[in-house]
Phi, psi and omega in degrees: 000135182289159181294321177295316179297323177298319178297316180296320181294320177300326177288344178054044181283149174301139185278114181290342181258010177301124182081006183253126177241330185232173176298318181296320176302317182293323181294326175291322181293326178296321177297324179287326178294322176300318178294318181298310184290328174293329180277332191240350181225301188260349182088171182295136178263123182303159180280178178292139184293159177297327185202137175237136176233160184230129173250118183247139177279185180292128177297135174254100189276353181254023175299142179056049176061035176087008182277341185208164177247127180253135174225132174265132187235163168235121174269116178253152183221149174238124187207124181052040181075009180244155178235135180203171187202169169207152182277154173209170180226141172243139172228116186237130179302141177283143182137168184273345184286133175294139185235150171296164185213157174250136161258107186252125179271106194257154174280328195245320186080171181097180193283330181198149176204187188291342176260355191222095176275075188308313184296318178299323179302308182287333178297332179273004174087021176255139171274155184228126175239120188220153175212154179275127182302325180290340178283338178280306174194141188293154187273065180200190183277011180274112178256023181243008176241166182057212182286344180300330184297332187257331193252346182246108184279325178201145173264010181278335179291146179299328183260018183302140180305134179262172173296320179296323178295321177296316182291328177292318179302320183292325177297322179292328178285328174296322177297326172306314178291319181300324181298340178282354185251037187298346180279344182232349180247137172282096188291344177278000185218061176250132180252145166252134186219144178201159181243141175060237178298333176278343168291321175300315182300317180296321179298320183290317179298316182292327178290332184257355183223104187285001178285343179276109182291321184241132180242110190247120177248117179253114177053043186282331177053227182298136184067011178237247184270344186278127174304129181285319186295115180083010183286149172255167183079223183294141181233168178307313186297313181296316184292326179286336174285322186274321186235055186299329182293346179287341189231174177277156179305326180298318175298313180300318179300313182291318181295317184283337176271352180078020182289139177296140181248148184276021182208166167224184185293344176296335177295314179302309186293330181299334182296340183266352177286138010266013174289177190272106175268127179238120181245125179249136180233166171227134186307322182271359182273065183293336176299316176284329176073086181300329179295316178295329176292317176299316179294326175302316178292314182303328185291346183276001186304314181296322179296319182292323182302331182295336182260008182075023181250172193260347184062217181272124177265117183221178185258025176063039174199160177293124188293147180279169177304155181063032178254134172240116178260087189239021182274346182254192182271351166237152191231140172230141183217136176224136180238167171289159175111192188247190186289107183190157171248105191252169175302323178299315177302310181302313183292327177294317180293322176293320176302315181297317180294317178296325176295319179297326181278356180080022182269000000 
């Protein structure tokens, strides 16, 4: 038995492949997992709107010294007789060649900020579609603002929609818009990315929307990429006490009571198989627990094998700082430092995608 497999066995995590023998079995299991996580962790994710419209501002074609065109948009929706909207921004490299793209769930919004080196992203030939999560619905227990006002009927239900589910829903709607740009965007190579709580959100969006080829979780930790069983730092109990609005009431009740749950975070990440799951960690981010994030990715090996793929290729040990494990169909990356989404992180993720594209 390998050292990593021994670590996974010691954690005693629920087996995502229980009852699964074939690829078809697994795809049916994924549907059951989506239902399970909607009922027991993140809450119900709203359906696709009846109608979406886009209001776009004036294109700024000289963005980043003429390298890209930036446009500010409003995405509007009609659903169940209600109308609502949120803002987003696109930055697309100038030129005729179709480019890969990021759908980035941002903390701040705007053209560039400490988490989003926009010019570097477009200089490397990637398009960027981004929105601020607080513009969708505030990061608190207020479910009467933003789209929550229209999509969350009540928080009294055990399966009530959470804020993470709302932010993930918004990322999927941005992807609806990206799909209309098939003349300039390589729709086979679109990534969804987020950091911290928005890394959790990216995993949920990628797990429920197969249009995202790359599902990138940066320092997502508890309720993200980190296996809960045996985890250090933040735990289900702690996170549900401090941020109950990120989850459905059923999860908060079970987590705070210490009730055993029929899943761990490998279930969430398995929803993106056979697409490329990319998890980034930081050595000093012990609250997120980089070892548990690594084990989360490593646990997907059996699911990838069903597709004749390799999953995470590693040296049978917890990786040291400055390691990028990108030889397989799942990827793990760990750097020195603390909880942050840095330029180095962005460039590493772009390196990984370019390698997958054969560049």
